GULOMI-359056 format. One record per residue: residue in one letter; x, y, z of N, C-alpha, C in turn. Coordinates in steps of 0.05 Angstrom, whole numbers, plus 32768, in hexadecimal, padded with zeros to 4 digits. Layout:
BEGIN
AXYZXYZXYZ
...
// end
This chain:
BEGIN
M7F6F7FEB82A77F75800182947F817FF5827B
L7F787FFF82647F827FF7824A7F9A80078243
K7FB07FFA823C7FC8800882357FCF80038217
I7FD2801882087FD7801681EB7FF2802281E4
A8002801381D5801C801C81CC8018802981B0
L801C804381AE801980518195803580558189
T8039804B81718054804D8165805380528147
G806A8056813C806C805D811F80878069811B
N80918068810380AB807480FD80AB809280FC
L80C2809E80FD80C580BB80FC80B780C580E3
G80A580D980E7809680E580D0807D80D680C9
S807680C180D8805E80B280D1804480C080D8
G804680D280EC802E80E080F5802380D78110
K803380C8811F802980BD8138802380D2814D
S803280E8814D802D80FD81608012810B815B
T800B810E81417FF18119813A7FDB81068144
V7FDF80EC81407FCB80D9814A7FC980DB8168
R7FDF80DD81767FDE80E081937FCD80F8819B
K7FD0810E818D7FC1812681947FA38122818F
F7F9C8113817A7F80810C81757F7480FC818C
F7F8480E981967F7B80D881AD7F7880EA81C6
E7F8A80FC81C97F89810E81E07F6F811F81DF
E7F69812981C77F51813981C37F38812981C9
A7F3A810E81C47F2380FC81C97F2180F581E7
G7F3380FE81F87F3180FA82147F4180E3821F
F7F5280D7820F7F6380C282187F7A80CD8229
Y7F8680BB823A7F9E80C382497FB680BC8237
V7FC480D1822F7FDA80CD821C7FF580D58227
F800A80C7821F802580CD8229803880CB8211
D804B80DE8211805F80DF81FC807A80D78209
A808580C18201809E80B7820E80B480CB820B
D80B780D881F480CC80EC81F080C881048203
Q80AF810C820780AA8123821980B1811B8236
I80AB8103823D80B180FA825980CF80FB825D
I80DF80F1824A80FC80F1824C8106810E824D
R80FA811F823D8102813C823D80FD81488259
S80E68140826580E0814A827F80F481408294
L80FD812782918110811C82A4812B812B82A2
Y813281338289814A814482868147815F8294
E812F816B8290812A8186829B8128818682B9
E8121817082C58120816E82E2813C817182EF
R8150816A82DF816C816B82E9817081598301
G8162814383018165812F83168179811A830E
E817481018316818780EB8312818C80E582F4
V817780E682E4817B80E182C7818E80F682BB
Y8189810F82C1819A812582B881B7812182C0
L81BB811A82DA81D6811782E581E480FF82D7
E81D580E982D381E180D282C681E980D882A9
V81D980E7829B81DF80EE827F81F980FF827E
V81FA81138290821281248290822B81148298
R8228810282AB823F80F182B3824880E0829C
A823580D6828D823B80C38277824680D1825E
F823C80E98258824380F5823F825181108241
G8254811A825A82648132825E8253814C825A
K825F816282628252817B8262824F81878245
G825B81798232825981828216823D817F820B
V822C817082198210816C821081FD8181821C
L82088193822C81F781A8823981F581C18228
D81DF81CF822C81DC81E9821F81E781FF8231
H81E48218822981F1822E823881E382328253
R81CB8227825781BE8229827181C482118283
G81D381FE827981D981E6828981C581D08285
G81B281D38274819F81BE826E81AA81AC8258
I819E8194825681A781818241819D818A8226
D81AF818E821481A9819581F881A3817B81E9
R818A817681E48182815C81D8818D815881BC
K8191816E81AD819D816C819281BA81638194
K81C9816F81A681E5816781AA81E7814A81B3
L81D6814381C681D6812881D081CF811481BA
A81BA811A81AA81B28108819481C981058180
S81D6811B817981EC811B8166820281098170
L82078108818A821C80F88196821580DB8196
V81FD80D4819E81F780B881A281EE80A98188
F81E380B8817581DA80AB815D81F180A2814B
E820880AB8151822080A38142822F808C814F
D8226808381668235806F81758221805D8184
D82208044817B820D803181878211802D81A5
R822A802D81AE822F802981CA8224804081DA
K8228805981D1821E807081DF8200807181DF
L81F4806881C981D7806881C781CB805481DC
R81D8803D81DE81CE802981F181D28033820E
L81E88042821281EC804D822D81D780628234
L81D08073822181BB8087822681A08079822B
E819A8065821B81818057821F81808049823A
S8197803F824481978031825E819280468274
I8199805F82708194807482848177807D8283
T816C8081826B8152808E8268813B807B8269
H813E8063825D81268052825A811B80488275
G812D804082878123803782A18113804D82AF
A811D806582AE810F807C82BB80F5808282AC
L80F4807E829280DC8082828380C7806E828B
Y80CE8055828C80BB8040829480B0804482B0
K80C1804C82C280B9805282DD80A5806982DE
S80AB807E82CF8099809582CE807E808D82C3
L807E807D82AD8064807582A18054806482B5
E8061805282C38052804182D68046805282EC
E8054806682F58049807883098031808782FF
E8032808F82E5801B809D82D98003808A82D6
F8009807182CE7FF3805D82CA7FE4805882E3
R7FF2805882FA7FE5805283137FD18068831C
K7FD4808083107FC2809683167FA880958306
L7FA7808482F27F91808582DF7F7A807282E8
P7F62807782E07F4B806682E77F4D804B82DB
Q7F41803782E87F42801B82DF7F39801882C3
R7F24802782BB7F18802482A17F228039828D
G7F38804582937F43805982817F53804C826A
V7F5A805C82577F6B805382407F8380658240
A7F9B805982437FB4806782427FC280618228
L7FCB8075821A7FD8807282007FF4807F8202
V8008806F81FD8024807981FF8030807981E3
E803B809081DC8049809381C28067809081C5
A8072807E81B5808F807A81B48097806E8199
S80AE8076818F80B7806D817580C180508174
L80CC8047818B80DB802D818A80CD8017819A
F80B38018819D80A5800381AC80AB7FE881A0
I80AA7FE5818680AE7FCB817A80CB7FC3817A
E80DD7FD6817380F97FD0817381037FC6818E
K80F97FD281A381027FCC81BE80F27FB581CB
G80DD7FAD81BE80CC7F9781C980BA7F9F81DF
T80B97FB981E680A97FC281FD808B7FC381F6
Y80847FC181DC80687FC081D5805A7FA881E2
R80697F9481EA805D7F7C81F780517F828212
K80587F99821E804E7FA0823880327FAE8236
Y80297FB1821E80107FC082197FFA7FAD820E
H7FE17FB582117FCC7FA482087FC97FA381EA
A7FD27FB881DD7FD07FB981C07FE57FCD81B5
T7FEE7FC8819C80017FDA818F7FF37FE78177
L7FF2800181777FE6801181617FFC801D8151
L7FFE801581388014801F8126800980348113
V8016804B8112800F805F80FE8023805A80E7
Y8018805380D08029804B80B9802A806080A3
A80438064809A8048807480828062806A8076
P80668069805C807E805F8050809580738053
Y80AD8069804D80C68078805180C580948044
E80BF8096802B80C180B0801D80AE80C48029
L809680BC8030808380CE803C808C80D78058
C809680C4806880A180CB808280B780DF8080
K80C980DA806D80E080ED806980D681098062
E80C4810A804F80B98124804780AC8133805E
R809D8125806E80908132808580A4813A809A
A80B8812980A080CC813080B480DC814880AD
I80E4814A809380F48161808A80E3817A808B
R80C98177808480B7818E808580B4819880A2
S80B6818680B580B3818D80D280CC819880DE
G80E2819780CF80FB81A380DA8114819280DB
Y8111817780D68128816680D68138816A80BC
S8153816980BF8164816A80A88163814E809B
P8169814B8081816A81318075817D811E8083
E81948129808C81A881198099819E810E80B4
D8191812080C38186811880DD8170810480DA
F815F810880C6814A80F480C0815680D980BB
E816980D780A9817580BE80A2818380B080B9
R818F80C080C9819D80B580E1818A80A980F5
R817380B680F8815F80AB810A814F809480FD
W814A809680E4813B808180D68149806680D7
K8163806680D48172804D80D38171803E80EE
R8169804D810381668040811E814B80338121
Q81398037810E811E802D81108119801680FC
M81098004810481007FEE80F280F07FF980DB
P80F47FEF80C380E37FF980AD80C57FF780B3
P80B6800B80AC8099800B80B3808A7FF280A8
E80927FE9809180857FD18085808A7FB98096
E80A17FB780A380A77FA180B580977FA380CF
K80917FBB80D880827FBF80F080657FB780EE
L805B7FB680D5803E7FB080D180367F9680DE
K80487F8280DD80417F6880E880417F678107
Y804B7F7C8114804A7F7D813180327F8C813B
A80247F9A812A800F7FAC81327FF47F9E8138
S7FE87FA5814D7FCC7F9C81537FB87FAB8142
Y7FBE7FC5813E7FAD7FD6812E7FBF7FE9811E
I7FB57FF181077FC5800280F57FB5801B80ED
I7FC2803280EE7FB7804A80E27FC8805180CA
D7FBD804F80B37FCB8055809A7FCB80738096
N7FE2808080977FE4809D80947FF180A5807A
R7FE8809A80647FF180A280497FDE80B7803D
G7FC980BD804B7FB580D0803F7FB580EB804D
S7F9D80F6804D7F9A811180587F9781118076
L7F99812980827F95812C809F7F79812480A7
Q7F66812A80957F4A8122809B7F478104809D
K7F5480F6808A7F5380D8808B7F6080CD80A4
L7F7680DA80AB7F8580D280C47F7380D580DC
K7F6580EC80DE7F5480F180F57F3C80DD80F5
K7F3180D780DE7F1B80C480DC7F2380A980E6
R7F3A809F80DD7F44808580E57F4A80858103
T7F55809B810D7F5A809C812A7F40809B813A
E7F2C80A881307F1280A8813E7F06808B813E
E7F0C807C81297F03806081297F118050813F
M7F2B805681437F3B804881587F3280518174
V7F2A806A81767F20807481907F0780648198
K7EF5805F81857EDD804F818B7EE580328192
T7EF8802781837F01800C81887F0B800881A4
F7F1C801A81AD7F28801881C87F13801D81DE
R7F01803081D97EEC803581ED7EDA801D81EF
N7ED4801081D97EC37FF881DA7ED17FE281E8
W7EEB7FDF81E47EFB7FCB81F17EF97FCD820F
V7EFD7FE582197EFB7FEA82367EDE7FE58240
E7ECB7FEE82317EAF7FEC82397EA67FCF823C
F7EAE7FBE82297EA57FA282297EB67F8F8239
Q7ECE7F9882417EDE7F8782527ED57F87826F
G7ECA7F9D82787EC07F9E82937ED67FA682A7
E7ECE7FA882C07EE07FB082D57EF57F9B82DB
G7F0D7FA482E27F217F9282ED7F307F8182D9
V7F287F8282BF7F357F7182AB7F527F7982A6
F7F577F9382A57F727F9D829F7F827FA082B8
// end
């Protein structure tokens, strides 16, 4: 099975690219959504987060309020590392369980913001970077509902997109229209399908 790391900075458009791949029939996974699901299960990850950060991060229904939690950890490196130590191991385990369910000649694409920063892109066959510069990312993120302060707080945790270019196996330049983005994504769909087709059985 071919595994692709899809990444890009906040506001780059990587979630839109992920949806295009999903429409093309690829197996796609959103790391943020998996973590959200782990919170909602109220299992071990939920319990560890509450033990670590207290009931102040819960909403009125007793669920984890992700905005409260983000506000808490993004201001404190130690707390952020603690949260990552709780969630990332469970995320990787969940992904591996999902991968085992997929066909040998399938293509799995995982979306996550920090593949390059955390070095986990090395576990994948290729890294696909959705690129857009800072000002454009900021404009898009604010349009989608982020406050300028929240955008800046999250942006400073990410490597500059220009620096990420040298880590990418493939690049989708998202400085243009939605139509151009879709066309470039369709080119990558063909590339990955051809990769699987010509590698043959058992290579991955």
